[in-house]
N, C-alpha and C positions, 0 to 999 in steps of 0.2 A: 693345419690352419683351416678353420671353417669359414667359408666365404659368407659375408653378410647377405641376407635375403630379406626383402620387404614382405613380411607376413602379417595378416590380420591376427587379432587376438585368438580367435578360435583355432587357427591353423598353427600357431606357435607352439612348439613342443613344451610339455610340462616336465621339468626336471624330476626324475624319479630316484635320484641317488639317495641312499640311506646315509644319514650323518649321525654317527655315534654320539650319544649324550645331548642331542638337540631336542627341541620341542616343536610341535606343529600346530599352527593356527590356520584353519581352513578359511579362505576368502569366501564370503557368502555371495551368492548370485544376486545381481541387482544393486549392489552397493554403488554409491556414487560419491565423488569428491566435488567440492564447490570452489570455484574461482571467483575472486572479486575484482571487478574492473571499474575504475573510478573516473570521475570528471568527464563523463560523456555529455556534451552540451546538447540540450534539446531545444533551447530558446534563448534569445537575447531580449531583455526587457528594458525599455526606457523608464528610468525611475527619476525623471526630473533633475533636480540639483545633484542627485547622487550619480548621474550619468547612466550609461547603459551597462547593465549587469548580466552576465551569463547565468543561466539556470542549468543545473546539471543533474545527471542521474548516476547513482552508484549501483552497479549491476552485479548480482550474485547469480552465477551460472553453474548449474550442475553438469557433470560430465560422467558418462558411463565408462566402465573399465575398458570396454572394447573400442572406445573412441581414441583417436590419436591425441598426443600430448600437446601439440602445437596448434591449438584451436584458435586462440585469440591473439591479437586484437581484431577479430572479426574480418579476416582478409582472405580466407580460403575455406569457405563453408559449403562448397558444392556437395549436395547429397547428405548433409548433416541431419541429425535428428532434431525435430522441433519440440519445444516444451510449452506448456501453458505458462502464462506470465501473471505474476501478482505485482501490481503497481502499489507500492507501499508509501503511505504518507506519514511521515514521522511526527510524533508529538513534540511540541516545543513551546507550548503556550502561544502559538502563532508568532513567536520571535524567531531569531536566527537559529537554524538547525545545526547541530553537530552531526554532520552527514554520515559519519561512520558509527555513531552511537548504537544503532540497532543491528549492525552487521553480525556481531557475535551471537545475539539472541536469535536471529533469523536464519542462521546457518542450517540449523536442524530442519527447518521447513524447506529450505532450498534443496537440501539433500534428498528430499522425498520426490524430487523431480520437477521443481518449479523454478523458473527464472524469476528472481525478485529484483525489481527496479525501484530503488528508493529515491523519491522525488525531493529535490531541493526547490522549495517554492519561495516566492517573495514574502519575506517577513513583514509583520505589521508596521514596523518602523520604516520600511521602504514604501509599502502600499497597503492601504486598508482593504477590508472586505469589499468586493469579492475576488481580489487578486489571487488569493490562495486557491480558490476554486478554479479560476481560469488556468492557472499554472498546472494543476492536477490534470485537467482535461487536455491541455496541450501535450503533457507528457504521454498520456494514453494515445493521442493521435500520432505523435512522433514514433512511438513504439509500433503501433499498427502499420504506419507508412513504411517503416523500416524492418518489418517483421522477418523478412527473408535474411537480411543481413545479420540480425541478432538471434536467429534460430528460434523465433517465437511463433507459436500457433496463433494467427491473428483472430481466429474464432473463439479463442479461449483466453481472454484477457479479463482480469479481476482487479477490483480495487480493495485495498485494505489500509486501515490507519488506526493509530492509537492516540488517545487523549485528543488534543486539538486536531491531530491528523485524522482521527476517527470522524470528527465533525466534518472536515474537509472532504474525506473519502465518501461519506454518505451524501453530502450535498452534491458533489460531482457525479456520483452514481445515479441519484434520483432525478437530477435535472438533465442529464445526458446532453444531447445536442441542442437543447433549448438554452435560454439565458442562464448563467453568464458565460460568455465566450471571449477569449482574447481576439482582438480585431484581426490579427494575422492568421487566425485559424479559419476565417470566413472568406468565401469567394466573392466575386462581384455581385452575385445575386443574394448575398447574405447567408447562404447555406454553408455548412461546414465542408471544407475540402475533403476531410477524412472524418469518419464518425469516431466519437469518443465513448460510444455505448459499451458497457461491460456486462459480462455474464452474471455477476453477483458481487456483493460487497460484504466485507467483514469489518465490523465496528467494535474496536476494543476500548471500552470505557470512555467513549467520547461524549462531550457536552451536546445537548440538543436545543436548549432554550436558555440563552445567557441571561435573560431577564428573570429567571426563576432559580438561579443557582444558589442564591442566599436564602432560599426557602427551605433548605435542608442543612444539616450539620456540615460544616466545612472549616478548614483551617485558614481560609483566605477570604478577603472581601472582594467579591467578583463584580462590584457595581461601580467602583471609583474609576475616574478617567485613566489613572496610571495602571490599573489592573490589566491582566492579559485580555480580558473581555472588552474593557474600555479602549485599549489600544487597537483592538481588532476593528473597531468602528471609528478610528481616527482620534483617539485620545479624549473620548467623551464619557459622560456619566451614562451608564447603561440604562438606568431607570428613567432618564430624562430625554434620551435621544431617540427619535423615530428610526434612526439607522439600525438600531438593535433588532427591530422587527424583521428586517431583511435577512438576518442571520439565523432565524429560528427554523429548524429543519421541518417541523410539523406544518409550517405554512405552505410547503411545497408538496404536500401529500393530500390527496382526496380519493374518493372512490373511483373516479373515472380515469385518473392518470395512472399509467403503467409505471411500475418501478421494478428494478431488478430484485431478486431474492436477497435478503439481508440476514447475516448471522451477527448477533450481538452477544458480547460477553462483558460483564461488569461486576466489580467486586463489592461486597456488601459493607466493607470497611474502607471505601475509597475516601480519602481525606481531602482530595483536591476537586475531583468531579463527582459530586454526590451520586450515589446509586439511583436516587430518584430521577436523575436525568435520563438514564437508560430506560427506566420504567415508563417515563412519559412518552418517549419515542416509540417504544414497543407497543404500548396501548394504542397509540394513534394508528400505527401500521396494522395492527389487528383489527381495529374498529373499521378500517377501510378495506379489509379483506386482502391484505398483501401477504406475500410469502415471507415470513419472518420467524426466526428461531432465536430464543433468548436463553442464555445460560447465566444463571446467578452463581457467581464464584464466591462461595461462603468464606468469609474471613479474609478475603484478599484486599489489599490496599491498592492505591494507584500504581500502575506499572509494576504490579506484583510479579514475582517469578512464576507464579501459577499460570500466567497467561502464555508462558514460553516454554513449558515442559511437554513431555511426550503425550500426556493426557490431553492437553489443549490442542496440540498439533493433530492428534487423532480426530478430535472434534472438527477442526478446521478442514482437514483433508477429506473427511466424510462429506462435509458440506460442499467443498469444491468439486469433488468427483460427481456428486449428485447433480450439479448444475453445469457439468462439462458438456460441450456440444459433441 
């Protein structure tokens, strides 16, 4: 009988026994597996007649082969490896999010060595703009404040979002610690208790100016009160309400204001958020001298698989690595 011995991966013996008729697959160095940990509450929000609602994170966490199996739920992480974190804002037309919808698609990115925290934000039927931006910022602050617990490198936190989540991610990234902020995120002096600044932002086919969405081909009327855009501003007509102006991303960009680097990807056959929306934001960022990269995804529709394949992840990873601290 061989007595059990606690050995690390490098010291554990590699079985060299020949097995007749067997095949051999060599495990590649650096491969990772990904675990998903759900329902991590980052905030409790008062939603009036709807009561207090918890807002949660669904976290995808990579694990190296040499790390132990019993890593989570985040209770014994002394000396563990830290990872950069991508705070992902899921598209949902600003309505209620199916919080696990993006998990399968994002697993490939997480396996490259990134913690991905999917934000559940207040949907427009609970709270209009800018509640979604406030929640994204609160999530970033929560993760930074608890970075050691969650194995996160607090200096390398990024925002990423698709569709309406792209709008939210860009807005949260470029406004940073300035307005809008949830009241609970601020101290007595009005300053943030923890910064929500991020290293960079990835915007996948997000809207930029909801007042101009019907100035390009689309399969949806984006102006009526019951549209996603109308609901974002409280169930109002987008072209008649001054509230719409506050949601326009370009209104928060000028030559003087610093914004984090932004990677944009938008499909040329996007039927829901016109390609023109991405171009408008890109051109404003360029005109103001900002660090922005735009990828035109030829023939891609809204939420197209092309945004979640190895080629797209290569582009994203190159961008993330370039802006890593």
